[in-house]
C-alpha positions, 0 to 999 in steps of 0.5 A: 404444806398442802391445805387442810379441810376446814374441819379435820377428822383423825382416826388414831387406833390404839388411842386407849394408852401410851402414844395413842392416848398422847396423840389424842391429846395432842391432836384435839389440843390442835383442834382436831376431832379424834376418833379414838379406836381401842378394845378397852372402853374404860381406858377410852374413857380416861383418854377422853377425859384428857382431851379437848371437850367435844373433840374426841370420840371413842369407839371400841374396835379390834383393829385384827378383825377386818369385818369390825374395821370396815364397819366402823370406817363406814360408821365414822364417815356416815355419823362424824364426818369424812376422815382426812388422818389415819394414825396406825399406831396400835400395837402389842407387845408381850415377852414369850418364850418361843418354845414355850408359847403357842404359835396363835399367841405369837400370831396375835402379834402379827394380826394386831401389829401388821394385819391391823394397819393393813385392814384400816388403810383398806377400810379408810383409804378408798373415801380419801381417794374419792376426796381427793385428800388424805393422810396415813401415818404408820407408826413403825420400830426397828424391832425387826431389824434386830429381834430380841429374845422373847419378843419373837411375835413383836419383832417379825410383826413390826418387820411386816408393818414396815414393808406394808407401809413402804408397799402402800406408798408405792401403791398409792404413788399413781394416786398422788397428791390425793393420799400421802403415806409416811412412816414414823419411828418415835424411838423406844418411849416410856410406855408399857411396851417401851422401857423406863428410861425412853423418851415421854409419849407427850414429847413424841406425840409433838412430832407425831401430830406435827407429821400427821397434820402436814400434808405435803407432797414430799413427805409421801414414802419418808420415814421419820425417826423421832422428828427428823427424816431417816435418810438411808445410807447410801452405797460407797460407790454412790458416795464416791460419785456424789463427791466426784460430781459435787452432788449436794447432800440431802438435807433431812426433812425436820418436824416442827410442832406448831404449838406445844400444850401443857397437859395435866395428864401423866401417860 
């Protein structure tokens, strides 16, 4: 695990509810200063009340607005300090009938879920590269692999977001170990855009915080599902060759939270 700077600042998008709120609680409990970004000031204030005192800074911002994100990134660096961690979590998921909904409403999902991470990465990565230290976590979803009826915008946007995360990791390989990128798929959660039977954001946040706080080079370009590295299925030919040449099977990385803090907040 690479050493962290003495004073760590993390930016969490979509911090006003659900997983973003839970991640803010978890990271501030670990002593990390979190800058929470979202559009709703009242909900951000609620997140701040559940965070460790003095460790959360709420900032109203629309991640689908590139100019806003760029200005916010410069403001954070100037008034709060250097950002070491960016968690692209903000997401929109509204059920819409494709033929009965305007294209703009569907495109809004792409603007927030796909372009939002792109804009944030573009704004926060250059200072990380200049300091030779940074961590990017892109919260992903399998929605694009198996689209559901009524979720065209979410499915298309999340498919694009996954492609962006993989592409970003490739783009930054030439700069390693300055900035490492990982995709994290927390699975279906019991949030406003999830299902009641899903896992709690609080539980998922343990894994997300553990991944965000681990700067090891080996995590660059990897995808984690819940708390374990997702190993992509190898072709039949390669599996046969593995057996013929006695190649060892890859052991997936498992996320190990450093501590577990009890929270009084319900997410």
